[in-house]
C-alpha positions as a Markdown table, in Angstrom:
| # | Residue | x | y | z |
|---|---|---|---|---|
| 1 | Met | 292.1 | 1.1 | -46.7 |
| 2 | Lys | 295.5 | 0.2 | -45.0 |
| 3 | Arg | 294.5 | -3.5 | -44.8 |
| 4 | Ile | 293.1 | -3.6 | -48.3 |
| 5 | Ser | 296.2 | -2.1 | -49.8 |
| 6 | Lys | 298.5 | -4.5 | -47.9 |
| 7 | Ile | 296.4 | -7.5 | -49.1 |
| 8 | Ile | 296.5 | -6.3 | -52.7 |
| 9 | Leu | 300.3 | -6.0 | -52.6 |
| 10 | Glu | 300.7 | -9.4 | -51.0 |
| 11 | Ile | 298.4 | -11.1 | -53.5 |
| 12 | Val | 300.5 | -9.8 | -56.4 |
| 13 | Gly | 303.7 | -10.8 | -54.6 |
| 14 | Trp | 305.1 | -7.6 | -53.3 |
| 15 | Lys | 307.1 | -7.4 | -50.1 |
| 16 | Leu | 306.7 | -4.3 | -47.9 |
| 17 | Val | 310.1 | -3.2 | -46.7 |
| 18 | Gly | 311.1 | -0.6 | -44.1 |
| 19 | Glu | 309.2 | 1.9 | -41.9 |
| 20 | Phe | 308.7 | 5.5 | -42.5 |
| 21 | Pro | 310.8 | 7.7 | -40.1 |
| 22 | Asp | 308.9 | 9.3 | -37.3 |
| 23 | Ile | 308.8 | 12.7 | -39.0 |
| 24 | Lys | 305.9 | 14.9 | -40.0 |
| 25 | Lys | 307.5 | 16.7 | -43.0 |
| 26 | Ser | 310.1 | 15.5 | -45.6 |
| 27 | Val | 311.0 | 15.4 | -49.2 |
| 28 | Val | 311.1 | 11.8 | -50.3 |
| 29 | Val | 313.2 | 10.6 | -53.3 |
| 30 | Leu | 311.1 | 8.1 | -55.2 |
| 31 | Ala | 313.4 | 6.1 | -57.6 |
| 32 | Pro | 313.8 | 4.5 | -59.9 |
| 33 | His | 310.9 | 6.0 | -61.9 |
| 34 | Thr | 310.6 | 4.1 | -65.2 |
| 35 | Ser | 306.9 | 3.1 | -65.4 |
| 36 | Tyr | 303.4 | 4.2 | -64.7 |
| 37 | Trp | 303.2 | 1.2 | -62.4 |
| 38 | Asp | 305.6 | 3.0 | -60.0 |
| 39 | Phe | 302.8 | 5.3 | -59.0 |
| 40 | Ile | 300.3 | 2.5 | -58.4 |
| 41 | Val | 302.7 | 0.2 | -56.5 |
| 42 | Gly | 304.0 | 3.2 | -54.5 |
| 43 | Lys | 300.5 | 4.5 | -53.6 |
| 44 | Leu | 299.5 | 1.0 | -52.4 |
| 45 | Tyr | 302.6 | 0.8 | -50.2 |
| 46 | Leu | 302.0 | 4.3 | -48.7 |
| 47 | Ser | 298.4 | 3.4 | -48.1 |
| 48 | Ala | 299.3 | 0.0 | -46.5 |
| 49 | Arg | 301.8 | 1.8 | -44.2 |
| 50 | Gly | 299.4 | 4.7 | -43.4 |
| 51 | Ile | 301.9 | 7.3 | -44.7 |
| 52 | Asn | 300.5 | 10.8 | -45.4 |
| 53 | Asn | 301.9 | 11.7 | -48.8 |
| 54 | His | 301.8 | 14.0 | -51.7 |
| 55 | Thr | 303.5 | 13.9 | -55.0 |
| 56 | Leu | 304.2 | 16.4 | -57.8 |
| 57 | Met | 302.8 | 15.5 | -61.2 |
| 58 | Lys | 302.8 | 17.2 | -64.5 |
| 59 | Lys | 299.7 | 19.4 | -64.9 |
| 60 | Glu | 298.8 | 17.7 | -68.2 |
| 61 | Ala | 297.7 | 14.6 | -66.3 |
| 62 | Phe | 295.0 | 16.7 | -64.5 |
| 63 | Phe | 292.0 | 16.4 | -66.9 |
| 64 | Phe | 288.5 | 15.4 | -65.9 |
| 65 | Pro | 287.7 | 12.8 | -64.5 |
| 66 | Leu | 291.3 | 11.7 | -63.7 |
| 67 | Ser | 292.1 | 15.0 | -62.0 |
| 68 | Leu | 289.5 | 14.2 | -59.3 |
| 69 | Ile | 291.2 | 10.9 | -58.5 |
| 70 | Leu | 294.7 | 12.4 | -58.6 |
| 71 | Lys | 293.8 | 15.1 | -56.1 |
| 72 | Val | 292.3 | 12.5 | -53.7 |
| 73 | Leu | 295.6 | 10.6 | -54.0 |
| 74 | Gly | 297.6 | 13.6 | -53.0 |
| 75 | Ala | 298.9 | 14.6 | -56.4 |
| 76 | Ile | 299.9 | 18.3 | -56.8 |
| 77 | Pro | 299.8 | 19.7 | -60.4 |
| 78 | Val | 303.1 | 21.3 | -61.6 |
| 79 | Asp | 303.6 | 23.4 | -64.7 |
| 80 | Arg | 307.0 | 22.2 | -65.8 |
| 81 | Lys | 307.0 | 24.5 | -68.8 |
| 82 | Asn | 306.4 | 27.8 | -66.9 |
| 83 | Lys | 309.9 | 29.2 | -66.5 |
| 84 | Lys | 308.6 | 32.3 | -64.7 |
| 85 | Ser | 307.5 | 30.6 | -61.5 |
| 86 | Asn | 310.1 | 29.4 | -59.0 |
| 87 | Met | 308.7 | 25.9 | -58.3 |
| 88 | Val | 311.3 | 25.2 | -55.6 |
| 89 | Thr | 310.4 | 28.2 | -53.5 |
| 90 | Gln | 306.6 | 27.6 | -54.0 |
| 91 | Val | 306.8 | 24.0 | -52.9 |
| 92 | Ala | 309.2 | 24.7 | -50.0 |
| 93 | Lys | 306.8 | 27.4 | -48.8 |
| 94 | Arg | 303.8 | 25.0 | -49.0 |
| 95 | Ile | 305.7 | 22.4 | -46.9 |
| 96 | Lys | 306.6 | 25.0 | -44.3 |
| 97 | Gln | 302.9 | 26.1 | -44.0 |
| 98 | Gln | 301.6 | 22.6 | -43.4 |
| 99 | Asp | 301.6 | 20.7 | -40.1 |
| 100 | Glu | 302.4 | 17.5 | -42.0 |
| 101 | Leu | 303.5 | 17.0 | -45.6 |
| 102 | Asn | 305.7 | 14.2 | -47.0 |
| 103 | Leu | 306.4 | 15.1 | -50.6 |
| 104 | Phe | 307.4 | 12.2 | -52.9 |
| 105 | Ile | 309.5 | 13.4 | -55.9 |
| 106 | Ala | 310.9 | 11.3 | -58.8 |
| 107 | Pro | 314.1 | 13.2 | -59.4 |
| 108 | Glu | 314.5 | 11.9 | -62.9 |
| 109 | Gly | 311.5 | 14.1 | -63.7 |
| 110 | Thr | 310.3 | 11.6 | -66.3 |
| 111 | Arg | 310.0 | 7.9 | -67.0 |
| 112 | Lys | 312.4 | 8.2 | -69.9 |
| 113 | Arg | 316.2 | 7.8 | -69.6 |
| 114 | Lys | 318.2 | 10.9 | -68.5 |
| 115 | Asn | 321.9 | 11.1 | -67.7 |
| 116 | Tyr | 321.2 | 13.4 | -64.7 |
| 117 | Trp | 318.6 | 13.9 | -62.0 |
| 118 | Lys | 316.8 | 17.2 | -61.4 |
| 119 | Lys | 318.1 | 18.6 | -58.1 |
| 120 | Gly | 314.9 | 20.4 | -57.1 |
| 121 | Phe | 314.2 | 17.8 | -54.4 |
| 122 | Tyr | 317.4 | 18.8 | -52.7 |
| 123 | His | 316.7 | 22.5 | -52.9 |
| 124 | Ile | 313.1 | 22.1 | -51.7 |
| 125 | Ala | 314.3 | 20.1 | -48.7 |
| 126 | Lys | 317.0 | 22.7 | -47.9 |
| 127 | Gln | 314.6 | 25.7 | -48.2 |
| 128 | Ala | 311.8 | 23.9 | -46.3 |
| 129 | Glu | 314.4 | 22.7 | -43.7 |
| 130 | Val | 313.2 | 19.1 | -43.8 |
| 131 | Pro | 315.0 | 15.8 | -44.2 |
| 132 | Ile | 315.4 | 13.9 | -47.4 |
| 133 | Val | 314.1 | 10.3 | -47.2 |
| 134 | Met | 314.8 | 7.5 | -49.8 |
| 135 | Ser | 312.0 | 5.3 | -51.0 |
| 136 | Phe | 312.3 | 2.6 | -53.7 |
| 137 | Ile | 310.5 | 0.1 | -55.9 |
| 138 | Asp | 312.6 | -3.0 | -56.8 |
| 139 | Tyr | 310.8 | -5.0 | -59.5 |
| 140 | Lys | 313.3 | -7.9 | -59.7 |
| 141 | Asn | 312.9 | -8.6 | -56.0 |
| 142 | Lys | 309.3 | -7.3 | -55.8 |
| 143 | Glu | 310.1 | -5.1 | -52.9 |
| 144 | Val | 308.7 | -1.7 | -52.2 |
| 145 | Gly | 309.7 | 0.5 | -49.3 |
| 146 | Ile | 311.6 | 3.1 | -47.4 |
| 147 | Gln | 315.4 | 3.0 | -47.0 |
| 148 | Gly | 315.6 | 5.9 | -44.5 |
| 149 | Val | 316.8 | 9.4 | -44.1 |
| 150 | Val | 319.8 | 10.7 | -46.1 |
| 151 | Lys | 322.5 | 11.3 | -43.6 |
| 152 | Asn | 324.8 | 13.7 | -45.4 |
| 153 | Thr | 323.0 | 16.6 | -47.0 |
| 154 | Asn | 325.7 | 19.3 | -46.5 |
| 155 | Thr | 326.2 | 19.6 | -50.2 |
| 156 | Ile | 324.5 | 18.3 | -53.4 |
| 157 | Lys | 327.6 | 16.2 | -54.1 |
| 158 | Asp | 327.5 | 14.5 | -50.7 |
| 159 | Thr | 323.7 | 13.9 | -50.9 |
| 160 | Met | 323.9 | 12.5 | -54.5 |
| 161 | Thr | 326.8 | 10.2 | -53.6 |
| 162 | Glu | 324.8 | 8.6 | -50.7 |
| 163 | Ile | 321.7 | 8.4 | -52.9 |
| 164 | Asn | 323.6 | 6.8 | -55.9 |
| 165 | Asn | 325.3 | 4.3 | -53.6 |
| 166 | Phe | 321.9 | 3.1 | -52.4 |
| 167 | Tyr | 320.0 | 3.1 | -55.8 |
| 168 | Lys | 322.7 | 1.2 | -57.7 |
| 169 | Lys | 321.4 | -1.9 | -55.9 |
| 170 | Ile | 317.7 | -1.3 | -56.9 |
| 171 | Asn | 316.1 | -2.9 | -60.0 |
| 172 | Pro | 313.7 | -0.7 | -62.0 |
| 173 | Lys | 310.9 | -2.1 | -64.2 |
| 174 | His | 312.6 | -0.8 | -67.3 |
| 175 | Ile | 316.4 | -1.0 | -66.9 |
| 176 | Ala | 317.0 | 0.8 | -70.2 |
| 177 | Tyr | 315.3 | 3.9 | -68.8 |
| 178 | Phe | 317.2 | 4.1 | -65.5 |
| 179 | Thr | 320.4 | 5.8 | -64.8 |
| 180 | Leu | 322.1 | 7.0 | -61.6 |
| 181 | Asp | 322.9 | 10.6 | -61.5 |
| 182 | Glu | 326.0 | 11.3 | -63.4 |
| 183 | Asp | 326.0 | 15.1 | -62.6 |
| 184 | Thr | 326.5 | 15.4 | -58.9 |
| 185 | Asn | 327.3 | 19.1 | -58.9 |
């Protein structure tokens, strides 16, 4: 499957950039997220690189027969409307229990424009005691890849500053829907 995924990306003109760090567990920021195509291009990249991955996806997408495909692709259903469950704690616990789990999260939480990013990815990484990795899909340059591990995760503000500095150079599919995080607290 690795070879087929790489060939598909090359045929449609995508360049594969960067290598995944030599780590077994992480929370991976996937941004910008402005299109359904992000999932397809991203999954092809991950397959081409042989990266074990999972992603959180709204539970509403899990209907038959699509749910079968999504589960095979590593999607984990999330009930975003259930305020009683602490999703951060549940996901962090799941990461800790696994021998290998790289969880890709779109911090915007939606494909629509927001003026802030959800900080769950940061809290999950902290609770699970795993690094945060940056991944990207740049539609203008037709590049998809891994930037690397976020170096400064002492505070949310430090983390978001580093992340914002990287993502301001990336070109989303729908520029009108993309924003950097304006609330770094």
